[in-house]
N, C-alpha and C positions, 0 to 999 in steps of 0.2 A: 606612521605619518612622517612626511618630510616637509620641512619649512625652508623656503629659499629666502635668504636675506640679501637683497641687492646692495651694492656698494653705497648707493645714496642713503640707505637706511643706516648702515653701520657708521658712515661718516657723520650723519645727523646725531646718532647716539654719542659718538665720541665728543662732538662739539657741545652737546647739552650736558654731558656728565662731567666735563672738565671743570675742576675747581669746586664742585658742589659737595657739601657735607650732609645735606638733607636729601632724603629720597625724593625722586621725581618719577613720573610715570604717565600712563594714559591708556588709550585703547588702540588696537591694531586692526587694520583692514587688509584683506588679501584677495588675490586673484586665484581662482581654482584652476590649476594648470594640468592636473592629471588625477588619476584615481584617488590617491591619498597625498597629493602634492599641492602645496599652496605657496604662492610668492607674496610676501608682504609688499604692499604697494605704498602704504602710508601708515603713519602712526601719529597720534596726537601727543603733544608734550604739555603736561600740566606741571608747572614749576612751583606751584603752591600746594599746601595741604600735606606736606611731608615733614617729618622730623628725621633725626639721625637713625631712628629705629623703626619708623612706621610711615606708611603712605596711605592716604585716603583719597580716592578718586572722586572728583566733583561730577555727579551724574548729569547736571545741566550742561557743563562744558563738553562732556563726552557725547551727549545727545546732539548738541549743535554740530560737533565735528562729524558725527555719523550722518546727520541729515544733509549736511553740505556734500559729503562724499557720495551718498546715494543719489543726490540730485545730479552731480557731475557724471556719474556712471549710468544714468538713465534708469535707475531702479533694476538693473540687471543682477538680481540677487543670486542667481545660479553661478554667475561668473565672478562677481565682486561682492564680498560680504564681510561683516564683522567676524574676526577670527579669535579675538581674545584681548588680553590685557598685558601690559608690561610695566615694570617699575625697577628702580635701581636699589641696590644694597651697597651704598658707598663704603660701609665699614664692616660688612659681614659677607660671608660666602654667598654667592648668588644662587641660592637654593630656596625653594618655597618654605616659609615658616608655617606653623600650625594655623595662624590667622590667615595667611595667604591661601592655604588649602581650603579652609572653611569658606572664604570669600568666593573662591572659584566654584565650589559646589553650590553655593547659593545662586550663582549665575546660571549654571547648567540645569539646576533643578527648578528654576522659576519659570512657570509656563508663560508669564507675561514677556519674558525676554525672548523665548522661542528659540534658543540656541541648542542644537543637538550636541554640541561640544564646544569647548573653548580651550585655547592654549594660553599658558602663562609663561612669559619670558621674564627672567630676572637677570639683570646685567650689572656688571661692575667694571669700572675702568681702572686699569693698572698702569702706573708710570705715564699717565696722560695720553697713552696711545693704544694699549692692548685691551681688548674687550674680553672679559670672561663671562660666560652666560650659561644659564640652564633654560631649557624649554620643556614644559610639561603639559601633557594633554589631559583634560578632565572631561569625563562623560558621566551623566547621571547613573548612579548605581554601580559604577565600575571603579576599580582602583586607578590612581593616576598612572600615566605612562610617559616614559621619556620620548621626546620628539627629536628626530634627526634634523640638525640645522645645517644647511648648505650655504656657504658664503660665496656670493657671486664675485668674481674678480672684475676689476675695472676693464671696461671695453677699451681696446686700443684705439687711440685717436688716428686721424688720417695719416699723420707723419709716421707713426709707429707701423701702421699697416703698409705704407709704402716701403719702409725699411725692410719689413719682413718679405715683401714681394720681391725686392731687388736682391735679397740675400739668396734667393732660390736660384 
């Protein structure tokens, strides 16, 4: 599986993680753009519920975020849907803990959630600018798999495009 992270999402993560000592997180929604390729289009940011070592997602806040997103995308679940969770590890390596893995299996194995799979992104900010992250795919009954994360570059503005055009 490949996961595309647009610049607006990585910029948002940098802003939200800057100066935080406690874990923050939320849910992610994505656009299905290819066979096993998804582009993150939005993520919720829950700034409460975290400590230096643990994050607990507020289900009501996440439900409200998802309801709003699905209303805006017209309930087109084949194209736009929940893809997983994210949270920060401000003081630890950005890899899933045993509790993180258990929580993700609870999501993909819960028939009321109805998710065939879910991705967990764990992110850490270094030197106020650099993001280090892991992305892990969870499917019921299968071991976790590493997800390839592709970072989208900033789209050149009009001035940059004109400079490129006139250099040719």
